[in-house]
C-alpha positions in Angstrom: -14.5 -45.8 79.9 -13.3 -42.5 79.7 -12.1 -40.9 76.3 -9.3 -38.5 75.3 -10.8 -35.5 73.5 -8.2 -33.1 71.8 -8.1 -30.0 69.1 -4.2 -29.5 68.3 -3.6 -28.4 64.8 -0.2 -27.9 63.5 1.4 -26.0 60.4 4.8 -28.3 59.3 7.4 -26.7 57.2 10.5 -28.9 55.7 12.9 -28.1 52.8 14.4 -30.5 50.2 18.2 -31.3 51.2 20.1 -28.8 49.8 17.4 -26.4 48.8 17.3 -27.4 45.3 14.2 -27.0 43.5 13.4 -31.0 43.0 9.6 -31.1 42.9 8.0 -31.0 39.8 4.3 -29.9 39.0 4.1 -32.8 37.3 4.7 -35.3 40.1 3.2 -33.0 42.5 -0.6 -34.4 43.4 0.5 -37.6 43.3 2.9 -36.7 45.6 0.5 -34.9 48.1 -1.9 -38.1 48.0 1.1 -40.1 49.3 2.3 -37.9 52.2 -2.0 -37.8 53.3 -1.8 -41.5 52.5 1.1 -41.5 55.5 -1.0 -38.9 57.9 -4.1 -41.2 57.4 -2.3 -44.5 58.1 -0.7 -42.8 61.0 -4.3 -42.1 61.8 -4.1 -37.9 61.6 -5.9 -36.2 59.6 -4.5 -34.1 56.9 -6.1 -30.6 56.6 -4.4 -29.3 53.5 -0.6 -30.0 51.8 1.5 -27.8 49.6 4.4 -29.4 48.3 7.0 -26.1 46.6 9.5 -27.4 43.9 12.1 -26.9 47.1 9.9 -27.0 50.8 6.8 -28.0 52.0 4.1 -27.1 54.0 1.6 -29.6 56.0 -1.7 -28.5 58.2 -2.3 -31.6 60.3 -5.1 -32.1 62.8 -3.2 -34.2 65.9 -4.6 -36.9 67.9 -2.5 -36.8 71.4 -1.3 -40.8 70.1 1.8 -39.3 68.5 4.6 -36.7 68.4 4.9 -34.6 66.1 8.9 -35.8 65.3 7.4 -39.3 65.0 5.2 -38.1 62.4 7.3 -36.0 60.3 9.8 -38.7 60.7 7.5 -40.9 58.3 6.2 -38.2 56.3 10.4 -37.4 55.3 11.0 -41.2 55.1 8.1 -42.4 53.4 7.9 -39.2 50.8 11.9 -39.8 50.0 11.3 -43.8 49.7 8.6 -42.9 46.9 10.4 -40.1 45.5 13.4 -42.5 44.8 11.7 -45.3 44.2 9.8 -43.5 41.5 12.6 -42.2 39.9 11.7 -38.8 39.8 15.2 -37.2 40.5 18.6 -37.9 39.3 20.8 -39.3 41.8 19.3 -39.6 45.6 16.3 -37.4 46.7 16.3 -36.1 50.7 14.4 -33.8 52.9 16.8 -31.8 54.7 17.1 -32.3 58.7 14.6 -30.7 60.8 11.5 -29.3 60.3 9.1 -26.0 61.9 6.3 -27.0 63.8 3.3 -24.2 64.5 0.2 -24.6 66.2 -2.7 -22.8 65.7 -6.3 -22.6 66.8 -9.4 -23.9 65.4 -10.8 -20.6 64.5 -7.6 -20.0 62.1 -7.5 -23.2 59.9 -9.3 -21.6 57.2 -6.9 -18.6 57.3 -3.7 -21.0 57.5 -4.6 -23.7 54.7 -5.8 -20.9 52.5 -2.3 -19.7 52.9 -0.5 -22.9 52.1 -2.7 -23.7 49.1 -1.6 -20.1 48.0 2.0 -20.9 47.9 2.7 -20.4 44.4 1.7 -17.0 44.4 2.9 -16.4 47.8 6.4 -17.2 46.8 6.2 -15.0 43.6 7.2 -12.0 46.6 8.8 -13.9 49.4 11.9 -15.7 49.8 11.3 -19.5 51.7 13.8 -18.1 53.6 12.0 -14.8 54.6 8.9 -16.6 55.2 10.5 -19.3 57.2 12.2 -16.3 59.3 8.5 -14.5 59.8 7.2 -17.9 61.0 9.8 -18.1 63.7 9.2 -14.4 64.7 5.7 -14.6 64.6 6.0 -17.4 67.3 8.2 -15.9 69.1 10.8 -19.0 68.7 14.0 -18.3 69.7 16.6 -19.7 67.3 20.5 -20.1 66.5 20.9 -19.3 62.4 23.3 -22.1 62.2 20.9 -24.6 62.7 18.4 -23.6 60.1 17.7 -24.7 57.3 20.5 -24.4 54.2 19.4 -21.1 52.2 19.6 -20.4 48.3 20.3 -16.9 48.2 
């Protein structure tokens, strides 16, 4: 019986609704573990995750048995429910609609993982908006400004 072999690495980026700083340091590690559990339950490989106060980066090794949009939907829905059930924020927590998904080769994985894990330092010099627009430009993705995340200026 033939098997399916693949090597697909995707960086996924999504933002907190309203771009509010709702993910606090004291909940960050627990949220990382929870999101990793969602990825693993969907039989995918979590390589790196970092939740900033207002947005999240993941680096995932994907099998071709799931679409990126289904995985992101499950991550966002599951983690929103987890945050709300634990009452980490006043009111209701939600992620913004949409996400960015950027593909990488195996030779780039270590560099991308280090970039994701260094988010705290990185955002001392660059806003999330600048970072995200740079990713879209780097990957030559055409976009309409009207349909990007809501930005805090």
